[in-house]
Each structure stands twice: as C-alpha cells, then as structure tokens.
C-alpha positions, 0 to 999 in steps of 0.5 A, a space after each residue: 195436775 200436781 207439781 209431784 206428778 212426775 216425781 210420783 211417776 218414778 214409783 211407777 206402777 207396778 207397787 215397785 220403783 223403777 231400776 235407772 242404769 246408772 245412779 245420778 252423780 250429787 248436784 253441784 255444791 259451790 259456794 257462792 264466793 267461788 261462782 262471784 268472787 265478791 259477796 251480793 253486796 259488794 255487787 251492789 255497792 260497786 255498781 256492776 249487780 244490776 240485774 232484774 232479780 236483785 232490783 226486784 226481790 233483793 231491793 224492793 220491800 213488797 215485791 220481797 214479802 211478797 214472794 215470801 208470802 206466797 211461797 211460805 204459804 204453798 209451802 205450809 199446805 199439807 201434802 197427803 197421796 191420795 191417787 188409789 190407782 198409782 199403786 203407791 198408797 201401799 207398801 214400800 212405794 208410798 213410805 217411799 215417797 212420803 219420807 220424800 216430800 218430808 225430808 228432800 234431802 240431807 239439809 232440806 225438808 220437803 217445806 223449805 224445798 216447796 219455798 225455794 221453788 216456789 219462790 223461784 216459779 215468782 222470780 224466773 218463771 221456772 224450777 228446776 228439781 232434780 232427783 237422785 237415787 241409786 234404785 229409786 228417788 232418795 233426795 230431791 234438789 232445787 236448781 238456781 234457774 239462772 244458772 240452767 240453759 235448755 239445749 233443743 233437737 231438731 224438731 225444737 223439744 228440749 233434748 238437754 239442760 245443762 246445768 253451769 257453776 263455775 266453769 263446771 257444767 252438768 249436762 242431764 239428758 231428758 232421752 237418756 235418764 228421763 226423770 233426773 231432772 222436773 222441769 216446772 213452768 209458768 204460761 208463756 204465750 211465746 217462748 216454747 222451753 221457758 216461763 215467764 216471771 211475774 215480776 217479768 210482768 211487773 218490771 214497770 212499776 217495780 222499777 217506777 217504786 224503786 226510782 221514788 223510793 231512791 229519790 225519797 232517800 237522797 231528799 233525806 240525805 241531803 237534809 231535806 232540802 230539795 237539790 235546786 232552788 226556783 230564783 226569779 228577776 223581775 225587771 228593772 232589778 226586782 227581785 221579789 213577785 208582785 
C-alpha cells in the first residue's frame, strides 16, 4: 500500500474525476507571528518553549540530521504511475495525477511536500494531507499535526478533524467530504486514532544526550573549571593526604 493510495481513489476507476458537491475552502495561511506572538528563538531563550519537538528536532543535532536524511531520501524517490487497473494510466487522469504529484501547490513541489509529510510522521507519528479542487484534486497541502484534533463518533471511529490556527478552527467531515483530508499515521499499540512518533520512543536517549551537551557547555562557559572542589582537612589540622 502506498501513502498515495487515498489520493489515487479521488481520480476514480472510470477515467473521470469525482465531482464533489462542494468546493473545499482554501487552507488557512497564518504567519507564525500571528499564532505565537513571539518567535521560537524568543520562546526557547525565555524557557517557555520546552516541548518534545523542540528538545529533539530543534536542539539536538543528531535528531535533526536523522529526520532530514530520512525525509530528503524519501522525497528524492522518483514516482511512477503503474496501476493499470485503476484507469489512471490513460487520458486526463494520468496527466492530472502526474501534475499534482510533481507540483503539489502554488508554493511547493511534490518533493517538498513529501519531505514535509515524512518529517511529520517521524516527529509526530501523524501526517495530514489536504486535497483541494473544484472538480477533482488540484492541489495538496500538508497540515501541521500539532494543530489537528480528531473527534470520534459514538462507535469510536473518527468523524471530524478539527484544525485550529490561532482563534480559527476548520472542521473536516470525513462522512460528508470523504477524501478531502488524508490522515497518515505510524503504528501505535495503545491508540486507535493517533500514531506513535519515533522521537517519542527515543525521548529518554534524547534527553540524556541533551543533558550531556548542556553540562559540557556549562563547563566551557566556566573556563573548563568544574563548578566545585574537593577539600580535604585531616586530623590535627593536616592539610595534605599522606
């Protein structure tokens, strides 16, 4: 199974695009300054931005490099459309699918989008892909997992996906608008709706590595002098060990 299988289904099996009853709204585009009020560096310096993602990807060079290497490698894999049974190999559908996988949207190429999706999976365990278009898939957008909230129905299945940006919330209804939002997730043995991120499993090792780096930096900040000294005072005022 490919991560693009849900997208392929949007092109149908009959050689024609699906005709959704309602055109999806454009994705929210909000600047970071409008969301947080302060830059990330300001938060870290103030000590109030200590989230798992910041302790791993933002502050740990090993984690940052690993995520970049994996995501860039996945994004560089060439994509070919070979499913002959889907009716996509001919006509308009093949060209439309090729276009959307090559140029995801007006500001991102397909490789850029795949790199973001893989990074989200590694850091959050979840990745969300919004599919927009009037008469069929025309653009793809990666949505931030930390802004998404799943609301289940009475049977426990996901029914709504709420995407919150600042004070605004967009709701995706998987029943009324199937295929508008694609949820990719990694395996989680104890959660039905959300995936388990690899950095979560490595959290202890990351914290130990960060603590060692912070200690080394503090040592160098103190001119490589330890913060304490061992003083020996022997009997009768002797100041030296025998």
